[in-house]
VOMAR-145326 format. One record per residue (C-alpha): x negated, y, z negated. Coordinates in steps of 0.1 Angstrom, whole numbers, plus 5000, padded with zeros to 4 digits. Layout:
N
XYZ/...
***
This chain:
416
753266856143/750966576157/748666426131/745266376145/742166216131/738766236145/735266036143/732066046164/730065726168/726065746167/725965736204/727966036210/731665886216/734266116204/737565936192/740666096184/743465896167/747165896162/749065646139/752665586154/754265326137/757765366157/756165156184/754864826186/752464936213/748965116216/747665326241/743865376247/742765666269/739265736280/738466086296/735066096312/733566446318/732866386354/734866476387/734466576421/732466886411/729766656401/729066506437/726666616461/728266826489/726966586513/728466286496/731766406483/734566156473/732365956451/734166016417/737265896432/735665596446/734365546413/738165536400/738665246420/735265066413/735965086375/738564826380/736464606404/734764396377/732064516347/728864346339/730464066317/734164066329/734663986365/738464056368/739564356348/743164346356/743363966349/742364006314/744664306309/747664086323/746763826297/746864076268/750564196281/748864516293/748964776320/746465006330/745665286355/743565606363/743365946377/740666166392/740366536396/737966806404/736766816365/737466476350/738066116354/740865946333/741465586324/744465466303/745565126290/748765016273/749164676253/750864546222/749264716192/747864346181/745764336214/743964676208/740464476206/741364336241/741764676255/738564816240/736664506247/737564576285/736964936282/733564906263/732264636290/732664876320/731265176301/728164956295/727764866331/729664776363/728964446381/727664646409/728664426435/728264476472/731464276479/733264516454/732064826469/733064726505/736664626493/736964966472/735365176499/737965036524/740765106500/739665476496/739165516531/742865396539/744165606510/742265906526/744165836558/747565786546/747666076522/745466346540/745266256578/748566076587/750866266563/752366616573/750366876555/748266626540/745066806550/746367146534/744367086505/741267066525/741967396547/743267596514/740167506491/737667576520/739367916523/739268006486/735867856478/732867906500/729867756479/731667596448/732267226446/735967286443/735767396480/736567026490/739566826473/738866526451/739166246478/736466396497/735666636524/735566356553/735565986555/732165946566/730866056533/732565746516/731465536546/727565596538/727565546501/725165286491/724865066457/721765286450/724065586450/726565396428/723965326404/722665656403/726165816398/727265576372/724265616347/724365986352/728066026341/729665736326/728365716290/729765756255/728366086250/730366226282/733666076273/736566116247/738565826236/742065866222/744265576204/747865626198/750265356185/750865136159/747065106147/745865246114/742765476114/740665236096/741664956122/740765196151/737565296135/736364936129/737564796163/735965106182/732565086162/732664696171/732964736207/731265066216/728665136188/726064936208/726565136240/723365336244/723465716246/722365836283/721166146298/723766336316/723166496349/723366876345/725567066369/723167306389/725567476412/726267836409/729368006400/731768106431/731368466442/734468686437/736868726467/735969076477/738369106509/741568926522/740868596539/742968436565/743168106583/746067976607/745967616616/748367386636/749367036629/751966756634/754366916609/758066986612/758167346598/755567636592/754467656556/752967986544/750367966513/748868256496/746068196469/744668436444/741668356424/742468336386/740768246355/739667906341/741367706314/740967866280/739968206294/742268506289/744968516317/745468146323/748468086301/749868416313/749168286352/750967956343/754068146329/754168386357/754568106382/757167956360/758868316363/758568296402/759467926410/760867696383/764467606385/767567756403/767468076382/763668156392/763368456414/761868256444/764968016446/767668316441/765868576463/764068376488/765668036493/769268136487/768868506492/766968556528/767768266550/764168256561/762967986533/763867616531/761667596501/759567836480/757367766453/754267906431/751867716411/748467736395/745367516401/744367466365/740767386364/737767406341/736567666362/738167956380/741067826399/743767976418/747368096417/749367986447/752468106463/754067856489/756767916512/758267656536/760267846566/763267756588/761667846622/758667916634/758768236652/756068506647/758668746637/759868506610/756468426597/755668806592/759168846574/758468576553/754768646544/755768986534/758668886512/756668636494/753868906484/756569156477/758268906452/754768846435/753669196435/756969276415/755669106386/752969396382/755569676377/755769866346/758269786319/761669926324/761669876362/764669666371/762269396387/759469386360/758869096339/761769086313/761668966277/764568696288/762368566315/759468516295/761068346267/762868126291/759568026306/757867976272/760967756259/760667556291/756667496284/757467426247/760367176256/758266976284/755166946262/757066856229/759266576249/756166446268/754466396234/757166176222/755765906243/752565736229/750865716263/751466056274/750266166238/747165986242/746266166273/747166506259/744966426228/741866346250/742266666271/742666866238/739466716225/737666766257/738667136254/737667136219/741167286208/743867186186/746567016203/748967166177/747767526189/748867506224/752667546223/752067856198/749567996223/752268016249/754668116225/752468456217/752868566252/754768896256/756169056290/753369326289/750569046285/752168866317/752369206335/748769286327/747568926341/749668986372/747869326379/744569146374/745368836397/747868926422/745869166443/746469186479/742669276483/741668936472/744668716490/743668406507/746268316532/746868006551/749467966577/750167606589/752167576619/753567306640/751867226671/
***
């Protein structure tokens, strides 16, 4: 059981607190409800660029990292299609230094042309390194564009193309900042050796005067259903062919989301999984096989992925058929030898519960989990029980709803 306290400032900042006297440290996590889905389709990669700019100096603090280091702290951040997250860790007596740093960049950035140019160059190099010059790096570009035709999820967080990042102006930066980075669009969590009273006083001191802002609404329409199979074959400088089959699935919090998460665990988590035993070890066609979900705030997709040993057309046809057959077996009725079993279901639940519980032992991981739970307006202590409530019949029903060949989006990525 994780003990959680909550309070809200007058400007709308939501704060969750967990007192942990077993450590001498404190973690401060700030989750902003802004990601790449909030960008203009003609200027993608802006949320990720902001992740970098938020470390490049704020209104009253020109060097964020230097002040963090003086306090004996470390920090980092991540961006997704849905959220941008910043976290800091330092000795608990330096909590106010962390809040001073975070409050100043929530108040306003320095909006320096030099900082923009430096961070623009960093992001462009990251784009090249991770998506253009790495084998399979551009796979997410192809896959998202195949699954989504109108929704902002159709491009990855880093952006659709480098030219979008190159043309960002300071006016664009100012507009995006004041439309999204605000106390009423964020959740803060504080976890560590700080009492609730101490946390409340410090947060009110440093964040209480930051003004409430008007948040830019999301005006895009929901993605239309996939009504027929989609297929794309591409080539690149890669060593082996890869097959990816994606199926649209429910959003986080919707019925079927947890079931899909567990279904991919049945298929591909560990050496006892179906994919490892039957495809990697049992077929001779696959060097690796995986299954996962793109867990997102709006409908995402369940993904089957196989890396093959050779590039022949016959091997590709056989491998694709085998991937689909293994996934379709999850739709078989109870009693069939290949149907979802109680043993498999319980094993997947136990794995999730173990991973979630052990990750929560660490105060930083706990702080991030608390922020996400609060953003989702859910009790963090209800997450594991929600998974534990799943049955083989529920997983089978979800498989029948999601793993539908008529809605499969298949990407074949072959060597040149």
